[in-house]
C-alpha positions as CSV (number, residue, x, y, z in Angstrom):
1,M,85.2,111.0,104.4
2,T,83.8,114.5,105.0
3,A,80.6,114.1,102.9
4,P,77.3,113.9,104.7
5,V,76.0,110.5,105.7
6,K,73.0,110.9,103.3
7,E,75.6,111.1,100.5
8,R,77.3,107.9,101.7
9,G,80.0,109.8,103.6
10,F,81.0,109.9,107.2
11,E,80.6,113.6,108.0
12,L,84.0,113.8,109.5
13,K,85.4,117.3,110.3
14,P,88.5,118.1,108.3
15,E,90.6,118.1,111.5
16,A,89.5,114.5,112.2
17,L,91.4,113.4,109.1
18,N,94.7,114.3,110.9
19,A,93.8,112.2,114.0
20,E,96.4,109.7,115.3
21,S,96.7,107.3,118.2
22,T,99.7,105.8,119.9
23,F,99.5,102.3,121.5
24,G,101.9,99.9,123.1
25,T,103.0,96.7,121.4
26,N,105.7,94.1,122.0
27,G,107.5,96.3,124.5
28,G,107.4,99.4,122.3
29,S,104.9,101.9,121.0
30,R,103.5,102.6,117.6
31,T,101.5,105.5,116.1
32,M,98.7,104.8,113.7
33,K,97.1,107.7,111.8
34,H,93.6,108.1,110.6
35,G,93.1,106.2,107.4
36,A,95.6,103.5,108.1
37,W,94.7,100.4,106.2
38,V,94.0,97.2,108.0
39,I,93.6,93.9,106.2
40,A,92.3,90.9,108.1
41,A,91.6,87.4,107.1
42,I,88.8,85.7,109.1
43,T,89.5,82.2,110.2
44,S,86.4,80.3,111.3
45,C,84.4,77.1,110.8
46,T,83.4,78.5,107.5
47,N,87.0,78.4,106.3
48,T,87.4,74.9,107.6
49,S,84.3,73.6,105.8
50,N,85.2,75.6,102.7
51,P,88.9,75.3,102.3
52,S,88.9,77.4,99.0
53,V,88.0,80.5,101.1
54,L,91.1,79.8,103.4
55,I,93.3,79.4,100.3
56,A,91.9,82.5,98.7
57,A,92.7,84.5,101.8
58,G,96.3,83.3,101.7
59,L,96.6,84.2,98.1
60,V,95.3,87.7,98.7
61,A,97.9,88.1,101.5
62,K,100.7,86.7,99.3
63,K,99.8,89.2,96.5
64,A,99.6,92.1,99.0
65,I,103.2,91.3,100.1
66,E,104.3,91.0,96.5
67,K,102.9,94.5,95.9
68,G,104.9,95.9,98.7
69,L,102.5,95.8,101.7
70,T,104.5,95.1,104.9
71,V,103.3,93.6,108.1
72,Q,103.7,95.8,111.2
73,P,105.2,94.1,114.3
74,Y,101.9,94.5,116.2
75,V,100.1,92.3,113.7
76,K,99.9,88.6,114.3
77,T,99.9,86.6,111.1
78,S,98.7,83.1,110.5
79,L,97.2,80.9,107.9
80,A,95.3,78.1,109.5
81,P,91.8,76.8,109.9
82,A,90.1,77.4,113.2
83,A,87.5,74.9,114.6
84,R,86.8,71.6,112.9
85,A,83.8,71.5,110.6
86,S,80.8,69.6,112.1
């Protein structure tokens, strides 16, 4: 994270690694620290026209839960195709 961009880093100052942000959610507040992991599955026409991608995303999420990943209350979860394929 602190390596120069030319070395495929982000050139962050060491103090930036301790950054955190508080935000409101569902009537409460949460704090997220720098480096928090975010996993997202993209639902789109692509997933509708290629259902194996949608199923693969669901299986990745299932395995993550089995490995102990928990879903925070500010994260909306769903497993559904979006628009119909043309």
